[in-house]
N, C-alpha and C positions, 0 to 999 in steps of 0.2 A: 645632796654632795655622794652618792653610790659609797659605799662602802667593800674598802679594801681587804676588811680583813681576814686573813686567813690564805692568801691569793699572792703572786705571786708573777713576774711576767711571763710569757711565754718562752718556749724555747727551740731550739734547732729541732728537739728532738719531738716533742710533741706536734710540733708542723710537722714532720714527718707523718706521723702515725694520723693525723686530721687530714696532711693532699691524700694520704690510700684513700681514703673517702668519696677523692674529687677527680677519679680519670680524666683527661682531656681528653676524648678522639681527636687521632691523626690527623692531622692536614691532608686535604687531600692532596693524593699522587701528582694530579695537573697543578699544585705549586711547584715541584720542583723542574718538571717538563717543561713550565712556559714560562718559567722566569730564567732556562738555559736557552730556552729560543731566544727569549728578549731581549738578553742580553746577547744572542748569538748576530744577533739582525743590528742591533746596534754598533756594534765594534763591525761589521762587513760595513757600516755606511762611515768609514773609516777609510777603506781602503782605497781609492781617488781623493778620501781629501783630509787631510791630515787634523788632530784638534787644535781649537782654540787652547789658547790656554785654562779658559773657562771649564770647556770639555775639559783637559785634563783630568783637571780636579772634579769632574762630577767622576768623572772614570774610577779612578782614584778613589772614591767615598763608594762608589758599585763594587767593589774589589776589595775594597776592607773589611773585615771582620763586624759582624753587628756588636752592638756595646755591651755587657753583660748583665748592666740594671735594667728590670725590670719598667721601670718608669722612663730610663733616658732612650729604651725602643720605641716607647709611648711615642715622646718627643717627634724622636727624628719621621716614625712613619705621620705624625700628625704634619711636621716641616714637608716631608716629601707628597704630603698628597695635597698639600696646598701649594708650593710647586705646579703639581700636576693645573690643577684646577687654574691657577694663572696663564697657561702656556695655551689651557682649552680656551682661557678669554678672544672673545672675536678679532680686535684691536692687537693680540699678540698671536694670530697667526700669519704662518709668511702669505706675502704679502699676494704671490704669483695661486693659494689660495684663498683668500678673499678674493679675488678679480674672477673669479673660476662660475660661472653662469650655464652649464652643461647641466644634463641631469644625472653624470656622473659627480658635480662638485656638489648639487645638491644631495647627493643621499651622506656624500663624505663629511657635510653639512649638520644632516640629521645625526647620522652617527658621533659625532663629535660633541656635540650637545648630551646627546644622552650616557655617553661615557664621564663626560662631567656633573651631571646631576647622579651619577652614581657617589660617585668620588668625595662629593659636598654632604652628600648624605651619611657617608662614612666619618668626612669629617665630624660633622655635626655630632656621631653616634660618639666619636675620643672625645669628643670637649666635652661632652655631656658627661662621661662615663668621671674622666681624669676632675672635672668640678666637682662631682658627684664622692668621689673618691676621698678628695682632698678634705669638704665636707666631714664625713662621714667620722676620718679620721681624730678632726680636730675636733668635734661632739665627742667623742668617746671617749678622751683625754676629759674635756671640761666636766664631765659627767664625773668623774674622780674625783676630779678639784675643787676644795673648799666650794660653798654656795654663799661668799661675800665675796666684801668689796679685792680678794684675790681671784677670783673669774675674773671678775668686771674688768680688773687692769691687763688680764689676757686677752680677754677679745681686745677691749680697746686699744690695745697692742698691735695684732694681729689685723685686726679692722684696720690701722691706719698704714700698716707695711706695704697691706692690699693696694689702699690706695695711693701710695707713694711707688710701689710697683707697675699701677695702672699707667700712674701718669708718666713711668719715663718711657715705658713701652709707646704707649701715645703721640712723645714726645719723640722720639726714634722714629717714626713713622711718618709723621707730621716733616719730617726732614730729610724725608727720603731717602729711609734706611729700606735696607730689602727682608725680603722673608727669611735670606740666609742670617743678615742680621739680628730678622727679630727674634729669630729660634735660639738664637746663641745667647743672644738676653735672656731668654725666655726661659733657660734651663740654667744659667748663674742665675737667677732669679731660684730656682726649683732649689739649687745646693744650695741660696742661703736661706729658704725654710728650712731645708735638712742641717742647716747648724741652728740656725732660732732650736730647733725643737730639739739637737742636742742639749745647747744652751741650757735652756730649761730643765733640765734632767740632769744636769751638772752643776747649776748656776751659776752661767761666764756667760761670761761676751753678754752681750745687752742687756743679760739678767743677770752680772754680776752685780747692779746694784739691788739687786731686789732678794740678795739672800736671805734678808730676814722674813719679810713676807713668805718665805716659802714653808718657813713654819708651818703644819698644818697638812704640807701635800702628802698624802700618801709616800713613806719608801721605792714600795712598790712602782705607781707610777711613773717616779724618778728614772728609776733602773730601765724602767720597760721603753723610755721616749728617750736613753740617754744610751740605750743601743740599739732600738728599732734597724739601722739604716748602717749596721757596724757592717763589713768586708765578707766576716765568718759570723753574722748575726741571724738573726733567728732568721729574716727575709732572705738569706742567703740558701735556705733551702728551697722557697719561691723561686729562687731564680735559674737550681738545680732543675726542678721540677716542671716549669711550665716556660722555662725561658725560648728552651732548643728551638717550638712553635714560631716562636712571637719573633728570635733571632731571622727563621726561616723566612718570611712576611715583611719584616721588616727590608733584608738583602734585593726582598722581589720586589717592594714598591720602588729601592733605591735603581734597579735596573730599568723599570716603565721609564723613570725619570727620564733616564738617561739615554733611549731610546729616544721618546718622543724631544728631550733637545736638541740630539744631534738630527732626527728627521726634520726639526722644523728648520735647522741652520743648513739644509744641503735640499730648498724647495725640490729641486727638478727631479728628484728620486717619487716626490711624492707617485707621479702618474703612473712609472714605472714599476713602483712594488706597492701594490694597491693589494696585495696577500698581506701587506705587515700589517695594515690597518686591521685584518681580517681578525690574526694573531692576536692580536691590541684589544680589541671587542673580548677574545675568551679570557685576556690575561686581566683585563679589572674586572668581569663580572668574577671568577675564581676569586682576585685577591679583598676583594671588597668581600663579599659574602664570607670567606674566609675571615680574614678579620674584625665584623662585627659578632662573628660567631664566635672568633676569642673574647672580645671583650666583654657579649653577654656571657661567656663561663669565666671568666676572672671578678666579675664585677661579683655573678654570686659568690662563689671563695672565698672575696674579702668580708661582703657583708656578715657571713654566716662565723665568721674566724676570730675565734675572743684574742683580748689584745693580756689578759688577768689571767690566771688559772691558780686553779689548789697547789695547796707546800704539794699535799699529797700528791696530785697527778706528774709535779714536777724534780718531786725526789730533795724538795729543797725546805725551808723553814721561810714561812713570810716574816718581814720585818716589823718593830712595834713602831707604836705612837711614837712623834716626837714633834707632839705640841707643846709651847713653851707656854704657859703662864705667872705673873710675878704673881704674890701670897703677901696682902697685909691687911692688919689690924685698925682700922680707923676709928677710934674712941670718942667716947661720946662729948661732942661739945666740940668736936676738931674737924678742921680737913686735912686735906692728904692733895699733892699737889705734883703731877710730872711736866717739865718743860721741855721741846724743841722746838730746834732750830731749823727754822727749814731756807736756805740760803740759796733757791731757786723757783720762779712760778711755775705754774703747773703741776708741783710737785704732788705726791699725796698724802692725807693725812689718815691714818685710819687707828679705830678702838676697835676692842673688844671685852666687856667684864662683865662679868656676873658678883650677886653676892652668895655665899654659902647659906644654907639658911637653917635652922634652925630646927622648935616644936614652932613656933614664929613668922610668918614670913615677914621680910626686914625693907626696906628700900633704903636707897640712897639718893642725895641730891647730887647730879651733872651738870658741867656747865665748861663749856671748850670759848676763850679768848684767845686772843691775836696784841701782840706790841707789837708797833712795826717798826724801824731802826729811829724814828723819831722821836717813840716814845708814847705814842698815841695808842690809846686802847679801845679794840671791835672784840662784843661781842659776836660771835661765829655760830656759837651756839646757845638758846637762851636756857638757863634752870631747869630746870623738872625733877621728879624722880623717878626713880628707877629702881628693879629688882635687874635687871640688865637690859642688857645694847650692846650693838654694833653697830658701827655704820664709818663713815668715808665719807670726804669732799676734798675736791683741789683748789689747792691757794693761791690764791688773784695777787697777791703783795710778798715779800720774805719781810721775816720775820719770829719773833719768841710766840709759839702757841704753845699755851697751858691747858692741861686738862683739870678739871676743879673736881675731887668730892666732896662733897660737901654733910658732914652727920652734926651739922651744928647744933638739928635742931631737935637732937635726939640730948635726953636729959641721964638718960639711965643704960641705954645697949649701945655697944660698938657694934660695928660692923665689918666683919669680915671679909676683902676683897679679891678675888682674884681678876686679874685683866692685866693686856698687853695694847702699849700704844709701839704707832712706828710714822716714819716720816719716809716714803720714797721717792726718792729723786722722779724728773722726768726720765723714760727710755731716751735715750740717744739710740738712733737705725743707726748702724756702717750702712756706708752707700756707695757699695762697688758696685751698683747697677749704674749710675752715673758716668760712673771711670769706662764701666765696656760701650757705652751709650755713642762716645766722646772717641771711641777707638776706631 
Protein backbone atom coordinates (compact mmCIF):
# COMPACT_ATOMS: atom_id res chain seq x y z
CA UNK A 1 0.00 0.00 0.00
CA UNK A 2 1.52 3.30 -1.10
CA UNK A 3 1.51 6.01 1.55
CA UNK A 4 -0.79 9.01 1.19
CA UNK A 5 0.73 10.86 4.15
CA UNK A 6 0.89 14.55 3.33
CA UNK A 7 -1.12 14.07 0.13
CA UNK A 8 -4.46 15.52 -0.92
CA UNK A 9 -6.56 15.02 -4.08
CA UNK A 10 -5.65 16.92 -7.23
CA UNK A 11 -7.41 20.24 -7.64
CA UNK A 12 -8.62 22.02 -10.75
CA UNK A 13 -6.03 24.75 -10.19
CA UNK A 14 -3.26 22.16 -10.07
CA UNK A 15 -4.50 20.50 -13.26
CA UNK A 16 -4.58 23.86 -15.02
CA UNK A 17 -0.90 24.29 -14.18
CA UNK A 18 -0.12 20.70 -15.16
CA UNK A 19 -1.95 20.94 -18.50
CA UNK A 20 0.05 24.05 -19.39
CA UNK A 21 2.94 21.64 -19.96
CA UNK A 22 0.86 19.65 -22.47
CA UNK A 23 -0.56 21.94 -25.15
CA UNK A 24 -2.45 20.14 -27.90
CA UNK A 25 -1.51 21.17 -31.42
CA UNK A 26 -4.68 22.48 -33.15
CA UNK A 27 -6.59 20.19 -35.45
CA UNK A 28 -6.00 20.50 -39.15
CA UNK A 29 -8.17 23.13 -40.86
CA UNK A 30 -9.32 20.26 -43.05
CA UNK A 31 -11.48 19.01 -40.17
CA UNK A 32 -13.87 21.96 -40.26
CA UNK A 33 -13.70 22.26 -44.06
CA UNK A 34 -14.50 18.62 -44.73
CA UNK A 35 -17.09 18.48 -41.96
CA UNK A 36 -18.98 21.29 -43.64
CA UNK A 37 -18.60 19.69 -47.08
CA UNK A 38 -19.77 16.29 -45.91
CA UNK A 39 -22.75 17.76 -44.08
CA UNK A 40 -23.74 19.90 -47.07
CA UNK A 41 -23.55 16.91 -49.40
CA UNK A 42 -25.65 14.89 -46.97
CA UNK A 43 -28.40 17.51 -46.86
CA UNK A 44 -28.26 17.90 -50.67
CA UNK A 45 -29.28 14.25 -50.91
CA UNK A 46 -32.56 15.20 -49.25
CA UNK A 47 -33.59 17.67 -51.97
CA UNK A 48 -35.50 15.10 -53.99
CA UNK A 49 -36.11 12.53 -51.28
CA UNK A 50 -37.29 13.52 -47.78
CA UNK A 51 -35.70 11.71 -44.81
CA UNK A 52 -37.22 8.68 -43.19
CA UNK A 53 -37.92 8.68 -39.46
CA UNK A 54 -34.61 6.99 -38.75
CA UNK A 55 -32.75 9.39 -41.03
CA UNK A 56 -34.40 12.35 -39.27
CA UNK A 57 -32.93 11.08 -36.01
CA UNK A 58 -29.46 10.92 -37.60
CA UNK A 59 -29.86 14.49 -38.87
CA UNK A 60 -30.86 15.64 -35.40
CA UNK A 61 -27.80 13.97 -33.87
CA UNK A 62 -25.49 15.49 -36.50
CA UNK A 63 -26.88 18.97 -35.82
CA UNK A 64 -26.71 18.67 -32.02
CA UNK A 65 -23.85 19.93 -29.90
CA UNK A 66 -21.28 17.33 -28.91
CA UNK A 67 -21.48 16.06 -25.29
CA UNK A 68 -19.49 18.04 -22.73
CA UNK A 69 -17.70 15.13 -21.07
CA UNK A 70 -14.55 13.77 -22.70
CA UNK A 71 -15.34 10.11 -22.08
CA UNK A 72 -18.88 10.48 -23.44
CA UNK A 73 -17.40 11.90 -26.66
CA UNK A 74 -15.08 8.92 -26.86
CA UNK A 75 -18.07 6.59 -26.65
CA UNK A 76 -19.95 8.63 -29.26
CA UNK A 77 -17.01 8.41 -31.66
CA UNK A 78 -16.71 4.71 -31.07
CA UNK A 79 -20.42 4.19 -31.75
CA UNK A 80 -20.36 6.17 -34.99
CA UNK A 81 -17.22 4.40 -36.21
CA UNK A 82 -18.84 1.01 -35.60
CA UNK A 83 -21.96 2.16 -37.49
CA UNK A 84 -19.79 3.25 -40.43
CA UNK A 85 -17.92 -0.07 -40.46
CA UNK A 86 -21.29 -1.83 -40.51
CA UNK A 87 -22.42 0.24 -43.52
CA UNK A 88 -19.16 -0.54 -45.34
CA UNK A 89 -19.69 -4.30 -45.07
CA UNK A 90 -20.68 -5.64 -48.50
CA UNK A 91 -23.99 -7.22 -47.38
CA UNK A 92 -25.11 -3.78 -46.21
CA UNK A 93 -24.30 -1.96 -49.46
CA UNK A 94 -27.18 -0.87 -51.67
CA UNK A 95 -28.17 -3.73 -53.97
CA UNK A 96 -27.32 -1.63 -57.04
CA UNK A 97 -23.78 -1.22 -55.76
CA UNK A 98 -23.41 -4.91 -54.92
CA UNK A 99 -24.43 -5.84 -58.47
CA UNK A 100 -22.00 -3.53 -60.23
CA UNK A 101 -19.53 -5.47 -62.38
CA UNK A 102 -17.90 -2.60 -64.28
CA UNK A 103 -14.37 -1.32 -63.77
CA UNK A 104 -15.91 1.70 -62.09
CA UNK A 105 -17.76 -0.58 -59.68
CA UNK A 106 -14.59 -2.54 -58.93
CA UNK A 107 -12.73 0.70 -58.19
CA UNK A 108 -15.49 1.83 -55.84
CA UNK A 109 -15.43 -1.53 -54.07
CA UNK A 110 -11.68 -1.18 -53.53
CA UNK A 111 -12.06 2.33 -52.16
CA UNK A 112 -14.79 1.35 -49.70
CA UNK A 113 -12.73 -1.61 -48.53
CA UNK A 114 -9.78 0.66 -47.81
CA UNK A 115 -11.95 3.14 -45.91
CA UNK A 116 -13.44 0.35 -43.84
CA UNK A 117 -9.98 -0.85 -42.84
CA UNK A 118 -9.00 2.66 -41.74
CA UNK A 119 -12.07 2.90 -39.53
CA UNK A 120 -11.38 -0.57 -38.11
CA UNK A 121 -7.84 0.47 -37.18
CA UNK A 122 -9.08 3.64 -35.50
CA UNK A 123 -11.79 1.72 -33.66
CA UNK A 124 -9.17 -0.66 -32.28
CA UNK A 125 -7.02 2.27 -31.18
CA UNK A 126 -9.97 3.83 -29.37
CA UNK A 127 -11.02 0.58 -27.70
CA UNK A 128 -7.46 -0.03 -26.48
CA UNK A 129 -7.25 3.51 -25.12
CA UNK A 130 -10.48 3.16 -23.17
CA UNK A 131 -9.51 -0.21 -21.71
CA UNK A 132 -6.00 0.95 -20.81
CA UNK A 133 -7.25 4.18 -19.24
CA UNK A 134 -9.89 2.39 -17.18
CA UNK A 135 -7.36 -0.15 -15.92
CA UNK A 136 -4.83 2.60 -15.15
CA UNK A 137 -7.29 4.52 -12.99
CA UNK A 138 -8.40 1.39 -11.13
CA UNK A 139 -4.84 0.18 -10.52
CA UNK A 140 -3.75 3.62 -9.35
CA UNK A 141 -6.61 3.72 -6.86
CA UNK A 142 -5.73 0.21 -5.68
CA UNK A 143 -2.11 1.25 -5.12
CA UNK A 144 -3.29 3.37 -2.20
CA UNK A 145 -5.73 0.80 -0.82
CA UNK A 146 -4.72 -1.46 2.08
CA UNK A 147 -3.13 -4.57 0.59
CA UNK A 148 -5.29 -6.98 2.53
CA UNK A 149 -8.79 -8.41 2.26
CA UNK A 150 -10.22 -4.95 1.61
CA UNK A 151 -8.37 -4.58 -1.65
CA UNK A 152 -9.21 -8.17 -2.54
CA UNK A 153 -12.92 -7.55 -2.07
CA UNK A 154 -12.89 -4.46 -4.26
CA UNK A 155 -11.03 -6.31 -7.01
CA UNK A 156 -13.44 -9.24 -6.81
CA UNK A 157 -16.40 -6.87 -6.87
CA UNK A 158 -15.01 -5.13 -9.95
CA UNK A 159 -14.35 -8.41 -11.77
CA UNK A 160 -17.82 -9.72 -10.92
CA UNK A 161 -19.41 -6.45 -11.97
CA UNK A 162 -17.57 -6.40 -15.31
CA UNK A 163 -18.56 -10.00 -16.05
CA UNK A 164 -22.18 -9.15 -15.33
CA UNK A 165 -22.03 -6.08 -17.54
CA UNK A 166 -20.51 -8.03 -20.44
CA UNK A 167 -23.16 -10.72 -20.07
CA UNK A 168 -25.89 -8.09 -20.43
CA UNK A 169 -24.21 -6.70 -23.57
CA UNK A 170 -23.87 -10.19 -25.05
CA UNK A 171 -27.52 -10.92 -24.32
CA UNK A 172 -28.59 -7.69 -26.01
CA UNK A 173 -26.58 -8.48 -29.15
CA UNK A 174 -27.83 -12.08 -29.23
CA UNK A 175 -31.41 -10.85 -29.09
CA UNK A 176 -30.88 -8.68 -32.18
CA UNK A 177 -30.14 -5.35 -30.51
CA UNK A 178 -28.83 -2.61 -32.78
CA UNK A 179 -25.48 -0.83 -32.53
CA UNK A 180 -27.38 2.16 -31.15
CA UNK A 181 -28.94 -0.06 -28.47
CA UNK A 182 -25.55 -1.54 -27.65
CA UNK A 183 -23.90 1.83 -27.08
CA UNK A 184 -26.83 3.20 -25.10
CA UNK A 185 -26.31 0.23 -22.81
CA UNK A 186 -22.53 0.66 -22.72
CA UNK A 187 -22.90 4.31 -21.73
CA UNK A 188 -25.38 3.40 -18.98
CA UNK A 189 -22.81 0.92 -17.75
CA UNK A 190 -20.12 3.59 -17.81
CA UNK A 191 -22.37 5.82 -15.69
CA UNK A 192 -22.84 2.90 -13.30
CA UNK A 193 -19.05 2.61 -12.98
CA UNK A 194 -18.90 6.29 -12.12
CA UNK A 195 -21.60 5.89 -9.50
CA UNK A 196 -19.76 2.94 -8.00
CA UNK A 197 -16.53 4.96 -7.87
CA UNK A 198 -18.35 7.79 -6.11
CA UNK A 199 -20.08 5.26 -3.84
CA UNK A 200 -16.71 3.86 -2.83
CA UNK A 201 -15.55 7.36 -1.96
CA UNK A 202 -18.56 8.07 0.25
CA UNK A 203 -19.30 4.47 1.34
CA UNK A 204 -22.82 4.49 -0.07
CA UNK A 205 -24.78 2.57 -2.71
CA UNK A 206 -23.38 -0.89 -3.38
CA UNK A 207 -20.69 -0.15 -0.79
CA UNK A 208 -23.12 0.90 1.93
CA UNK A 209 -22.60 -2.39 3.77
CA UNK A 210 -18.83 -2.00 3.51
CA UNK A 211 -18.50 1.17 5.57
CA UNK A 212 -16.75 -0.68 8.36
CA UNK A 213 -14.18 -2.26 6.12
CA UNK A 214 -13.28 1.12 4.62
CA UNK A 215 -11.64 1.87 7.94
CA UNK A 216 -7.97 2.16 7.05
CA UNK A 217 -8.52 3.43 3.52
CA UNK A 218 -6.76 6.82 3.20
CA UNK A 219 -9.19 9.72 3.44
CA UNK A 220 -7.31 11.55 0.70
CA UNK A 221 -8.02 8.66 -1.68
CA UNK A 222 -11.71 8.61 -0.78
CA UNK A 223 -11.91 12.36 -1.37
CA UNK A 224 -10.30 11.92 -4.78
CA UNK A 225 -12.58 9.21 -6.09
CA UNK A 226 -15.63 10.94 -4.63
CA UNK A 227 -15.02 14.21 -6.49
CA UNK A 228 -13.22 12.93 -9.60
CA UNK A 229 -16.13 13.28 -12.03
CA UNK A 230 -18.03 16.15 -10.43
CA UNK A 231 -19.35 18.66 -12.98
CA UNK A 232 -17.10 21.34 -11.50
CA UNK A 233 -14.46 18.96 -10.15
CA UNK A 234 -10.86 18.51 -11.31
CA UNK A 235 -11.87 16.92 -14.62
CA UNK A 236 -13.72 20.09 -15.68
CA UNK A 237 -10.32 21.64 -16.39
CA UNK A 238 -9.59 18.74 -18.70
CA UNK A 239 -12.89 19.30 -20.53
CA UNK A 240 -12.23 23.00 -20.93
CA UNK A 241 -8.67 22.43 -22.14
CA UNK A 242 -8.98 19.41 -24.42
CA UNK A 243 -12.70 19.14 -25.07
CA UNK A 244 -13.04 21.50 -28.10
CA UNK A 245 -10.88 19.53 -30.56
CA UNK A 246 -12.60 16.30 -29.54
CA UNK A 247 -16.01 17.95 -29.94
CA UNK A 248 -15.05 18.88 -33.52
CA UNK A 249 -14.10 15.29 -34.29
CA UNK A 250 -17.37 14.05 -32.78
CA UNK A 251 -19.31 16.40 -35.07
CA UNK A 252 -17.24 15.27 -38.04
CA UNK A 253 -17.84 11.55 -37.56
CA UNK A 254 -21.57 12.18 -37.10
CA UNK A 255 -21.61 13.97 -40.47
CA UNK A 256 -19.66 11.16 -42.15
CA UNK A 257 -22.05 8.55 -40.81
CA UNK A 258 -25.07 10.68 -41.84
CA UNK A 259 -23.75 11.11 -45.37
CA UNK A 260 -23.09 7.39 -45.89
CA UNK A 261 -26.50 6.44 -44.47
CA UNK A 262 -28.33 8.89 -46.73
CA UNK A 263 -26.25 7.89 -49.74
CA UNK A 264 -26.91 4.19 -49.14
CA UNK A 265 -30.61 5.00 -48.89
CA UNK A 266 -30.51 6.62 -52.34
CA UNK A 267 -28.47 4.20 -54.48
CA UNK A 268 -29.45 5.90 -57.74
CA UNK A 269 -27.22 8.85 -56.81
CA UNK A 270 -24.01 6.84 -56.43
CA UNK A 271 -23.15 6.80 -60.14
CA UNK A 272 -24.22 10.38 -60.66
CA UNK A 273 -22.30 11.77 -57.68
CA UNK A 274 -18.93 10.05 -57.91
CA UNK A 275 -17.19 13.09 -56.49
CA UNK A 276 -18.93 12.28 -53.19
CA UNK A 277 -16.68 9.26 -52.83
CA UNK A 278 -13.57 11.37 -53.39
CA UNK A 279 -14.55 13.76 -50.60
CA UNK A 280 -15.51 10.82 -48.39
CA UNK A 281 -12.01 9.38 -48.89
CA UNK A 282 -10.38 12.64 -47.86
CA UNK A 283 -12.70 13.08 -44.88
CA UNK A 284 -11.99 9.53 -43.69
CA UNK A 285 -8.24 10.03 -43.93
CA UNK A 286 -8.36 13.33 -42.02
CA UNK A 287 -10.79 12.14 -39.36
CA UNK A 288 -9.03 8.86 -38.56
CA UNK A 289 -5.55 10.39 -38.48
CA UNK A 290 -6.64 13.33 -36.30
CA UNK A 291 -8.61 11.18 -33.87
CA UNK A 292 -5.69 8.76 -33.50
CA UNK A 293 -3.38 11.73 -32.90
CA UNK A 294 -5.73 13.06 -30.22
CA UNK A 295 -6.03 9.63 -28.56
CA UNK A 296 -2.26 9.21 -28.45
CA UNK A 297 -1.83 12.70 -26.99
CA UNK A 298 -4.54 12.44 -24.34
CA UNK A 299 -3.30 8.97 -23.37
CA UNK A 300 0.14 10.44 -22.59
CA UNK A 301 -1.43 13.27 -20.61
CA UNK A 302 -3.53 10.85 -18.56
CA UNK A 303 -0.68 8.42 -17.89
CA UNK A 304 1.52 11.20 -16.47
CA UNK A 305 -1.16 13.02 -14.49
CA UNK A 306 -1.03 12.54 -10.71
CA UNK A 307 -4.13 11.75 -8.68
CA UNK A 308 -2.82 12.86 -5.31
CA UNK A 309 -0.49 15.80 -4.67
CA UNK A 310 1.23 17.30 -1.66
CA UNK A 311 -0.81 19.46 0.66
CA UNK A 312 1.74 22.21 0.13
CA UNK A 313 1.14 22.15 -3.63
CA UNK A 314 -2.60 22.21 -3.14
CA UNK A 315 -2.52 24.75 -0.37
CA UNK A 316 -4.36 22.43 1.99
CA UNK A 317 -3.70 19.98 4.79
CA UNK A 318 -3.86 16.23 4.36
CA UNK A 319 -6.26 14.16 6.37
CA UNK A 320 -4.97 11.98 9.19
CA UNK A 321 -5.05 8.24 9.63
CA UNK A 322 -8.47 6.82 10.55
CA UNK A 323 -7.52 3.20 11.18
CA UNK A 324 -9.26 1.86 14.32
CA UNK A 325 -8.30 -1.14 16.46
CA UNK A 326 -9.61 -2.37 19.78
CA UNK A 327 -7.11 -3.11 22.52
CA UNK A 328 -7.52 -5.55 25.40
CA UNK A 329 -5.32 -7.40 27.89
CA UNK A 330 -5.67 -11.19 27.80
CA UNK A 331 -4.60 -12.35 31.25
CA UNK A 332 -2.39 -15.39 31.81
CA UNK A 333 -4.46 -18.57 31.74
CA UNK A 334 -7.42 -16.82 30.06
CA UNK A 335 -8.96 -16.48 26.61
CA UNK A 336 -10.67 -13.65 24.76
CA UNK A 337 -13.52 -14.39 22.38
CA UNK A 338 -15.35 -12.26 19.83
CA UNK A 339 -18.45 -13.57 18.05
CA UNK A 340 -19.99 -12.44 14.75
CA UNK A 341 -23.44 -13.50 13.60
CA UNK A 342 -23.53 -14.23 9.88
CA UNK A 343 -26.88 -14.43 8.15
CA UNK A 344 -25.84 -14.42 4.48
CA UNK A 345 -23.77 -16.94 2.56
CA UNK A 346 -20.74 -15.56 0.69
CA UNK A 347 -20.14 -12.98 3.40
CA UNK A 348 -16.52 -12.13 4.16
CA UNK A 349 -15.12 -12.77 7.63
CA UNK A 350 -11.95 -10.76 8.20
CA UNK A 351 -9.50 -10.14 11.03
CA UNK A 352 -6.33 -8.23 11.75
CA UNK A 353 -4.46 -8.43 15.06
CA UNK A 354 -1.07 -8.07 16.72
CA UNK A 355 0.40 -8.15 20.20
CA UNK A 356 1.93 -5.08 21.78
CA UNK A 357 5.47 -6.27 22.35
CA UNK A 358 7.74 -5.36 25.23
CA UNK A 359 11.27 -6.51 25.94
CA UNK A 360 10.28 -10.08 25.11
CA UNK A 361 8.51 -11.21 21.95
CA UNK A 362 5.13 -12.66 22.89
CA UNK A 363 2.68 -14.82 20.99
CA UNK A 364 -0.90 -15.93 21.52
CA UNK A 365 -3.05 -18.83 20.35
CA UNK A 366 -5.67 -18.03 17.73
CA UNK A 367 -8.45 -20.05 16.13
CA UNK A 368 -11.85 -19.52 14.48
CA UNK A 369 -14.88 -21.79 14.80
CA UNK A 370 -18.44 -21.73 13.50
CA UNK A 371 -21.64 -22.81 15.24
CA UNK A 372 -24.45 -23.37 12.73
CA UNK A 373 -28.17 -22.80 13.48
CA UNK A 374 -28.47 -26.45 14.57
CA UNK A 375 -25.75 -26.04 17.18
CA UNK A 376 -23.09 -28.02 15.32
CA UNK A 377 -19.57 -26.66 15.69
CA UNK A 378 -16.99 -26.62 12.88
CA UNK A 379 -13.36 -25.59 13.24
CA UNK A 380 -12.70 -23.04 10.51
CA UNK A 381 -9.14 -22.00 11.36
CA UNK A 382 -7.10 -24.48 13.46
CA UNK A 383 -5.34 -23.32 16.62
CA UNK A 384 -1.93 -21.82 16.11
CA UNK A 385 0.25 -19.34 17.99
CA UNK A 386 0.95 -15.95 16.39
CA UNK A 387 2.63 -12.67 17.18
CA UNK A 388 0.37 -11.05 14.58
CA UNK A 389 -1.92 -12.17 11.78
CA UNK A 390 -4.48 -10.95 9.31
CA UNK A 391 -6.73 -12.89 6.98
CA UNK A 392 -10.20 -13.47 5.62
CA UNK A 393 -12.44 -16.16 4.19
CA UNK A 394 -15.78 -16.40 2.44
CA UNK A 395 -18.54 -18.07 4.45
CA UNK A 396 -20.25 -21.23 3.21
CA UNK A 397 -22.89 -21.43 5.97
CA UNK A 398 -24.77 -18.98 8.15
CA UNK A 399 -24.24 -19.13 11.89
CA UNK A 400 -22.16 -17.75 14.73
CA UNK A 401 -18.43 -17.32 13.98
CA UNK A 402 -16.19 -17.08 17.03
CA UNK A 403 -12.64 -15.70 17.11
CA UNK A 404 -10.67 -17.16 20.02
CA UNK A 405 -7.42 -15.72 21.33
CA UNK A 406 -5.97 -18.25 23.76
CA UNK A 407 -3.48 -17.38 26.50
CA UNK A 408 -4.22 -20.43 28.70
CA UNK A 409 -0.75 -21.86 28.13
CA UNK A 410 0.84 -18.86 29.83
CA UNK A 411 1.34 -18.98 33.59
CA UNK A 412 2.75 -15.51 34.21
CA UNK A 413 2.41 -13.24 31.20
CA UNK A 414 -0.62 -11.29 30.08
CA UNK A 415 -0.83 -10.33 26.40
CA UNK A 416 -1.88 -6.90 25.18
CA UNK A 417 -3.93 -7.59 22.06
CA UNK A 418 -4.79 -5.03 19.36
CA UNK A 419 -7.41 -6.36 16.97
CA UNK A 420 -10.28 -5.67 14.63
CA UNK A 421 -12.71 -8.18 13.14
CA UNK A 422 -15.58 -7.69 10.73
CA UNK A 423 -18.28 -9.44 8.78
CA UNK A 424 -18.89 -7.94 5.35
CA UNK A 425 -22.19 -9.01 3.77
CA UNK A 426 -22.12 -9.92 0.08
CA UNK A 427 -22.29 -6.90 -2.18
CA UNK A 428 -25.56 -6.86 -4.11
CA UNK A 429 -25.07 -4.82 -7.25
CA UNK A 430 -27.89 -2.76 -8.70
CA UNK A 431 -29.07 -3.95 -12.10
CA UNK A 432 -30.05 -0.94 -14.22
CA UNK A 433 -28.28 -2.60 -17.15
CA UNK A 434 -30.85 -5.37 -17.41
CA UNK A 435 -33.68 -2.88 -17.41
CA UNK A 436 -31.95 -0.85 -20.07
CA UNK A 437 -31.51 -3.95 -22.21
CA UNK A 438 -35.23 -4.63 -22.09
CA UNK A 439 -36.23 -1.15 -23.17
